[in-house]
Steps between C-alpha positions, in 0.01 A plus 500: 500500500873592511594230269222602255621864517860395438394268212302785341789743528741228353263457216489878436883525494517204270253662250700826520827323461377306196352824342839681539681190372266482195595863405860457557510178303424692190839620378490845348729464202779740429351607162164494319589180315270197519530178281315173431690216356782739424284750316408841631149546611517873514300691228373852480549602140165666480604750773827569333312582176256732671779693676668539152171614348446752780860628454439566136179676566652748751782570246242558240313752709803728492525472111318787331500301170302210646123509466241408767381210274842332518523555875147381567600179298805470722261505798253252351721291258212366302730347236401146615145581400574623139645852558814540297615834651830348637560798732805354679862518378543133617347251256435262787295741680288560187450132456407453869162401630564693807387864564519760776143593495360155549678485847436845618258502799433141416584303814286219628449630845442871429336521154350166392165619635576871461500543119364856513804633694731291297367652178529844652864441592582376147323807363702728710830367332345547153392843584844601615663353186256690277538828700881482455452524122200733502600750769883483569643412158349797300640736769852362489647851447254685726611611847256342745297708740206430716229348280733476209690189394853540384862479605654589833869508605626244759856604543677400191198283391177596325173341627176496297188556704124536470316820612514367855864436510469115459742306282269231345801276428572490867128443588508191272842376615434519878147398481590188321710396799180469700245418240707221330799385702371540855143397426598183310770416753311550828142446406523249228796259490560489874141446577371157601221537261750491225773280650237235611251534213357174370734204538804712572556375843448127439711522180778672700490242773533231235770688294256502196641764258308713263466367146835500321661695783751422768323679781169452688236770455541623856874523457446704179243735663749590780772556233276741325469712814885483520515618149309826543775608748811335383428402133640803319674421170870454566465459881672239696191275553677250740661764701290819436643714789824513291300691219260696724374814322498322157165637381289826530230347697465303838859372488644849473307633796574222714865572443439873584316416832766243583770762469330707761655431841155506655391211284827317419452124479144507364609363166673201670185424709281495191749287302543261796129461523455434126774229523359339816143505363616331178690241704198435720301423183764244405469362855114504485480725808227734418501671845848614459434608142215712614700657779756614247219639276389721783854630572530586126162682508592718796853586370412561145210717605740697729724581207224654305376703791854617599561624140160682490589687819855563375386662179230709664747637745771560244242685288403710801854602563564592143183708489600683815833575334338634187637224272175409312662272246656287769183508709270405214726210403511369856117544540444328159694194638302536826178504303578155359589353840197644655294346223668182583389491855168351385675169437684451827397209728479472865673182637256237629211686353303508169491880511720773362676741709302776312142494379415624165332817651828577693717483189242690295516777769877504473495523121232783517717695741782483256312586189224745610503842349844567346648189665856532622508876422245550777569222750604609849774365735233436758306276248826311417583454862142375596508256217848367598380457874183316369715254307772456763255434785401168332852370544771497759710777356484874533470769241854624603641160444340454153540855387868542552 
């Protein structure tokens, strides 16, 4: 009996030892650089193009000479299907088969069987774009007041808001972080349903590359997740922490959160997990790959939640100080991050941190009546607490 017990304990220790050894045997590279036969296997050009398209769209939403037709074409980019609008300043983007709209609320895990909500979310962006032109642009020279769109001073800057105090350009900008970057990253390209689809695993095991490519399909899918965070045009793709903050989307706000002493190091944690997960694919260790995906889901979700609370709290303080322009700008950014909560993903779960009804409730609180003109400090505090309690940070930590 004693010998059997000792043998069993020894076997368990051996299994644990082997498991730990398997993990440590995967060397996490110093940079996001992977090759096969001397040729790079890293590719995420589609993500770089979409970030560039989104950047031009946000710029256009602040240009009073640009029509909603052009901006909607920037969103949908239907050039590839015969539309000759050519809305982008870069010829390469006009010729691209990629689009923002096609990837908004389009993840495999959250929206492949939820086309109704996906369509509603896409329609929200188109509504905000049209409203910028129909409501805000005509009132460029009107002083905004409750229920009336127009301009409002924010220090030395001028903000252009709707009748509820919302900047539509900020709504589009920050909501794209969730609906495009986060949803595609966490709920699509890091999903086993995408990584392991079809023959992806057996092909990766055998180093069978995609047709006319240097990479396996599984390698490419992981790279596409990487691209939505670190793939901005002009960024240092191999060592992206060197150019943190290089876009106006997820990368920028990862940088902002990482600069906060309460969350310092989160950028490195995400980057290390992306590198190790990619190395695990090369090593054919899918358990390690999936563990890194869960780390990324948790940390990226935290970034969005932190910034949502941050802007709600900053807006509250500005309202209390009577600085309406500052407050409305902060709350407009907060609106987009609150909208983005829908796309966050609990680690080791198929669920979002926030249900559709929860996020709809937050949005309604921000927009009911005269919106930001009417919102109370208590409402902003309650919303902030509701968000923070899903995570391991406090409102005080995120809001400062």
